[in-house]
Short mmCIF file of the C-alpha atoms (twelve columns), coordinates in Angstrom:
data_MODEL
# 
_entry.id   MODEL 
# 
loop_
_atom_site.group_PDB 
_atom_site.id 
_atom_site.type_symbol 
_atom_site.label_atom_id 
_atom_site.label_alt_id 
_atom_site.label_comp_id 
_atom_site.label_asym_id 
_atom_site.label_seq_id 
_atom_site.Cartn_x 
_atom_site.Cartn_y 
_atom_site.Cartn_z 
_atom_site.pdbx_PDB_model_num 
ATOM 1   C CA . MET A 1   0.000   0.000   0.000  1 
ATOM 2   C CA . HIS A 2   2.947   2.320   0.223  1 
ATOM 3   C CA . GLY A 3   4.688   4.401   -2.418 1 
ATOM 4   C CA . PRO A 4   7.865   2.707   -3.642 1 
ATOM 5   C CA . ASP A 5   9.931   5.887   -3.783 1 
ATOM 6   C CA . VAL A 6   10.007  6.540   -0.036 1 
ATOM 7   C CA . LYS A 7   12.744  4.891   1.994  1 
ATOM 8   C CA . ALA A 8   12.309  4.115   5.684  1 
ATOM 9   C CA . ASP A 9   14.555  6.157   7.957  1 
ATOM 10  C CA . ALA A 10  15.915  4.088   10.853 1 
ATOM 11  C CA . THR A 11  16.063  7.212   13.035 1 
ATOM 12  C CA . LEU A 12  12.289  7.789   12.920 1 
ATOM 13  C CA . PRO A 13  9.798   6.023   15.184 1 
ATOM 14  C CA . ASP A 14  7.715   3.365   13.390 1 
ATOM 15  C CA . THR A 15  4.580   5.517   13.247 1 
ATOM 16  C CA . GLN A 16  6.478   8.368   11.586 1 
ATOM 17  C CA . VAL A 17  8.074   6.007   9.064  1 
ATOM 18  C CA . ARG A 18  4.652   4.594   8.265  1 
ATOM 19  C CA . SER A 19  3.171   8.100   7.993  1 
ATOM 20  C CA . ALA A 20  5.943   9.172   5.637  1 
ATOM 21  C CA . ARG A 21  5.003   6.334   3.271  1 
ATOM 22  C CA . LEU A 22  1.228   6.763   3.218  1 
ATOM 23  C CA . ARG A 23  -0.459  7.053   -0.162 1 
ATOM 24  C CA . LEU A 24  -3.044  9.825   -0.058 1 
ATOM 25  C CA . LEU A 25  -6.059  10.509  -2.240 1 
ATOM 26  C CA . VAL A 26  -7.901  13.822  -2.054 1 
ATOM 27  C CA . ALA A 27  -11.508 13.857  -3.282 1 
ATOM 28  C CA . GLU A 28  -12.399 17.507  -3.832 1 
ATOM 29  C CA . ASP A 29  -14.143 19.328  -6.682 1 
ATOM 30  C CA . ASN A 30  -13.244 22.906  -5.734 1 
ATOM 31  C CA . PRO A 31  -9.925  23.986  -7.358 1 
ATOM 32  C CA . THR A 32  -9.094  26.421  -4.541 1 
ATOM 33  C CA . ASN A 33  -9.608  23.731  -1.894 1 
ATOM 34  C CA . VAL A 34  -7.482  21.307  -3.937 1 
ATOM 35  C CA . LYS A 35  -4.669  23.852  -4.094 1 
ATOM 36  C CA . LEU A 36  -4.842  24.457  -0.318 1 
ATOM 37  C CA . MET A 37  -4.834  20.727  0.458  1 
ATOM 38  C CA . ARG A 38  -1.828  20.154  -1.822 1 
ATOM 39  C CA . ILE A 39  0.096   23.012  -0.213 1 
ATOM 40  C CA . MET A 40  -0.619  21.828  3.332  1 
ATOM 41  C CA . LEU A 41  0.088   18.169  2.560  1 
ATOM 42  C CA . ARG A 42  3.346   19.051  0.798  1 
ATOM 43  C CA . GLY A 43  4.291   21.092  3.853  1 
ATOM 44  C CA . LEU A 44  3.829   17.902  5.859  1 
ATOM 45  C CA . GLY A 45  5.981   15.930  3.411  1 
ATOM 46  C CA . PHE A 46  3.198   14.244  1.411  1 
ATOM 47  C CA . GLU A 47  2.130   14.153  -2.195 1 
ATOM 48  C CA . CYS A 48  -1.407  13.212  -3.129 1 
ATOM 49  C CA . ASP A 49  -3.539  12.211  -6.060 1 
ATOM 50  C CA . VAL A 50  -6.729  14.189  -6.629 1 
ATOM 51  C CA . VAL A 51  -10.162 13.202  -7.936 1 
ATOM 52  C CA . GLU A 52  -13.275 15.361  -8.224 1 
ATOM 53  C CA . THR A 53  -16.240 13.020  -7.660 1 
ATOM 54  C CA . GLY A 54  -17.262 10.048  -5.585 1 
ATOM 55  C CA . ARG A 55  -17.314 7.860   -8.690 1 
ATOM 56  C CA . GLU A 56  -13.707 8.852   -9.379 1 
ATOM 57  C CA . VAL A 57  -12.811 7.833   -5.806 1 
ATOM 58  C CA . LEU A 58  -14.129 4.329   -6.466 1 
ATOM 59  C CA . GLU A 59  -12.269 4.116   -9.785 1 
ATOM 60  C CA . ALA A 60  -9.025  5.343   -8.210 1 
ATOM 61  C CA . LEU A 61  -9.306  2.726   -5.457 1 
ATOM 62  C CA . ARG A 62  -10.004 -0.042  -7.963 1 
ATOM 63  C CA . HIS A 63  -6.914  0.869   -9.986 1 
ATOM 64  C CA . GLY A 64  -4.525  1.975   -7.242 1 
ATOM 65  C CA . SER A 65  -3.685  1.495   -3.627 1 
ATOM 66  C CA . TYR A 66  -4.328  4.274   -1.118 1 
ATOM 67  C CA . ASP A 67  -3.976  4.344   2.638  1 
ATOM 68  C CA . LEU A 68  -5.989  7.495   3.330  1 
ATOM 69  C CA . VAL A 69  -8.711  9.402   1.492  1 
ATOM 70  C CA . PHE A 70  -9.536  12.993  2.381  1 
ATOM 71  C CA . MET A 71  -13.157 13.045  1.177  1 
ATOM 72  C CA . ASP A 72  -15.201 16.160  0.478  1 
ATOM 73  C CA . MET A 73  -18.773 15.623  1.567  1 
ATOM 74  C CA . CYS A 74  -20.421 17.657  -1.214 1 
ATOM 75  C CA . MET A 75  -19.236 16.633  -4.683 1 
ATOM 76  C CA . PRO A 76  -21.053 16.347  -8.003 1 
ATOM 77  C CA . ASP A 77  -22.118 12.985  -9.426 1 
ATOM 78  C CA . MET A 78  -21.764 11.077  -6.121 1 
ATOM 79  C CA . ASP A 79  -21.321 12.806  -2.782 1 
ATOM 80  C CA . GLY A 80  -18.781 11.893  -0.145 1 
ATOM 81  C CA . VAL A 81  -21.314 10.127  2.071  1 
ATOM 82  C CA . GLU A 82  -22.371 7.730   -0.686 1 
ATOM 83  C CA . ALA A 83  -18.765 7.253   -1.842 1 
ATOM 84  C CA . THR A 84  -17.733 6.424   1.731  1 
ATOM 85  C CA . ARG A 85  -20.610 3.955   2.064  1 
ATOM 86  C CA . ARG A 86  -19.578 2.216   -1.162 1 
ATOM 87  C CA . VAL A 87  -15.891 2.084   -0.234 1 
ATOM 88  C CA . CYS A 88  -16.772 0.483   3.094  1 
ATOM 89  C CA . SER A 89  -19.071 -2.067  1.462  1 
ATOM 90  C CA . GLU A 90  -16.715 -2.951  -1.403 1 
ATOM 91  C CA . TRP A 91  -13.510 -3.270  0.630  1 
ATOM 92  C CA . GLY A 92  -13.199 -4.988  3.993  1 
ATOM 93  C CA . GLU A 93  -12.058 -3.144  7.092  1 
ATOM 94  C CA . ALA A 94  -8.480  -4.377  6.702  1 
ATOM 95  C CA . ASP A 95  -8.319  -3.630  2.963  1 
ATOM 96  C CA . ARG A 96  -9.945  -0.250  2.668  1 
ATOM 97  C CA . PRO A 97  -8.258  3.094   3.074  1 
ATOM 98  C CA . ARG A 98  -9.031  5.178   6.131  1 
ATOM 99  C CA . ILE A 99  -11.511 7.922   5.219  1 
ATOM 100 C CA . VAL A 100 -11.403 11.421  6.643  1 
ATOM 101 C CA . VAL A 101 -14.351 13.519  5.517  1 
ATOM 102 C CA . VAL A 102 -13.533 17.198  5.128  1 
ATOM 103 C CA . THR A 103 -16.683 19.302  5.175  1 
ATOM 104 C CA . ALA A 104 -18.017 22.783  5.693  1 
ATOM 105 C CA . ALA A 105 -21.255 21.299  7.040  1 
ATOM 106 C CA . SER A 106 -21.808 22.208  10.637 1 
ATOM 107 C CA . ILE A 107 -25.108 20.372  11.004 1 
ATOM 108 C CA . ILE A 108 -24.676 17.479  13.417 1 
ATOM 109 C CA . ALA A 109 -26.955 15.228  11.333 1 
ATOM 110 C CA . SER A 110 -24.737 15.731  8.253  1 
ATOM 111 C CA . ARG A 111 -21.633 14.847  10.207 1 
ATOM 112 C CA . GLN A 112 -23.358 11.827  11.734 1 
ATOM 113 C CA . ALA A 113 -24.347 10.629  8.245  1 
ATOM 114 C CA . CYS A 114 -20.636 10.547  7.346  1 
ATOM 115 C CA . LEU A 115 -19.786 8.484   10.420 1 
ATOM 116 C CA . ASP A 116 -22.748 6.172   9.818  1 
ATOM 117 C CA . ALA A 117 -21.483 5.623   6.248  1 
ATOM 118 C CA . GLY A 118 -18.141 4.442   7.657  1 
ATOM 119 C CA . ALA A 119 -15.916 7.520   7.753  1 
ATOM 120 C CA . ASP A 120 -13.111 7.232   10.274 1 
ATOM 121 C CA . GLU A 121 -13.267 10.881  11.222 1 
ATOM 122 C CA . ILE A 122 -14.467 14.309  10.141 1 
ATOM 123 C CA . LEU A 123 -12.581 17.583  9.794  1 
ATOM 124 C CA . GLY A 124 -14.211 20.969  9.323  1 
ATOM 125 C CA . LYS A 125 -13.320 23.205  6.399  1 
ATOM 126 C CA . PRO A 126 -10.987 24.835  6.233  1 
ATOM 127 C CA . ALA A 127 -8.864  22.217  7.981  1 
ATOM 128 C CA . SER A 128 -5.616  23.486  9.434  1 
ATOM 129 C CA . ARG A 129 -2.239  21.938  8.739  1 
ATOM 130 C CA . THR A 130 -2.145  20.719  12.352 1 
ATOM 131 C CA . GLU A 131 -5.560  19.051  11.988 1 
ATOM 132 C CA . LEU A 132 -4.399  17.318  8.800  1 
ATOM 133 C CA . GLN A 133 -1.214  16.132  10.494 1 
ATOM 134 C CA . GLN A 134 -3.121  14.786  13.497 1 
ATOM 135 C CA . ALA A 135 -5.625  12.996  11.239 1 
ATOM 136 C CA . ILE A 136 -2.755  11.428  9.274  1 
ATOM 137 C CA . GLU A 137 -1.082  10.293  12.489 1 
ATOM 138 C CA . ARG A 138 -4.308  8.765   13.844 1 
ATOM 139 C CA . CYS A 139 -5.003  6.978   10.571 1 
ATOM 140 C CA . SER A 140 -1.415  5.750   10.386 1 
ATOM 141 C CA . ALA A 141 -1.699  4.324   13.901 1 
ATOM 142 C CA . GLU A 142 -4.976  2.592   12.979 1 
ATOM 143 C CA . LEU A 143 -3.406  1.106   9.822  1 
ATOM 144 C CA . ALA A 144 -0.458  -0.143  11.891 1 
ATOM 145 C CA . ARG A 145 -2.901  -1.772  14.341 1 
ATOM 146 C CA . ILE A 146 -4.756  -3.480  11.472 1 
ATOM 147 C CA . ASP A 147 -1.437  -4.676  9.980  1 
ATOM 148 C CA . ALA A 148 -0.339  -6.085  13.353 1 
ATOM 149 C CA . LEU A 149 -3.635  -7.982  13.712 1 
ATOM 150 C CA . ALA A 150 -3.232  -9.463  10.228 1 
ATOM 151 C CA . VAL A 151 0.324   -10.600 11.030 1 
ATOM 152 C CA . ALA A 152 -0.854  -12.141 14.313 1 
ATOM 153 C CA . ARG A 153 -3.686  -13.992 12.524 1 
ATOM 154 C CA . ARG A 154 -1.274  -15.386 9.915  1 
ATOM 155 C CA . ALA A 155 1.140   -16.480 12.636 1 
ATOM 156 C CA . HIS A 156 -1.671  -18.147 14.565 1 
ATOM 157 C CA . ARG A 157 -2.889  -19.992 11.467 1 
ATOM 158 C CA . SER A 158 0.611   -21.238 10.663 1 
ATOM 159 C CA . THR A 159 1.044   -22.674 14.169 1 
ATOM 160 C CA . THR A 160 -2.417  -24.240 14.390 1 
ATOM 161 C CA . GLY A 161 -2.918  -25.425 10.834 1 
# 
C-alpha cells in the first residue's frame, strides 16, 4: 500500500516512518480547496492524487492502492457520504483506506451521516495543517494496528494449521 519511492529512515519512530510512506487521495471538486490541500500536505511531506467526484474515488481505489482518502462531503455525481458507504461495502475493514471527511457542514446530522457511512473521522473546512497532520497520524496508527492484527492472525494460522 505504500509508495515505492520513499525509503524508511531508521532514526524515525515506526509511526512516523509509516506516515511518511502513506499514499493519499484527495476527493475535492473545488480547485481552490485542492490547491490548499496540496500546499498543506506538501508542507507535511506528502504528495497526493486528486479526484473530483465520488465515482472517481471508487475508480481510483479499484486501480490503485491508497492508505488514506480525504473526502469532500459535497461533490457532483456522487457525494462523499455515498462514496464512503460504497468504499466500506466494497472493501473490507483491513483492505480499505481510512476515510477522513472534510466538510463545511456544521449540522450534526450531516456529520453523523458521514460516520454512519463508515468515515473514520471528520474535519471541518478549512482544515488546518495541524488538523491534517493529526488525522494522518491517527489513521497511520490505525493502519499499523490493522497490519499487526493481520500478522498475528497469519502467525496463529501457521502454528495451528
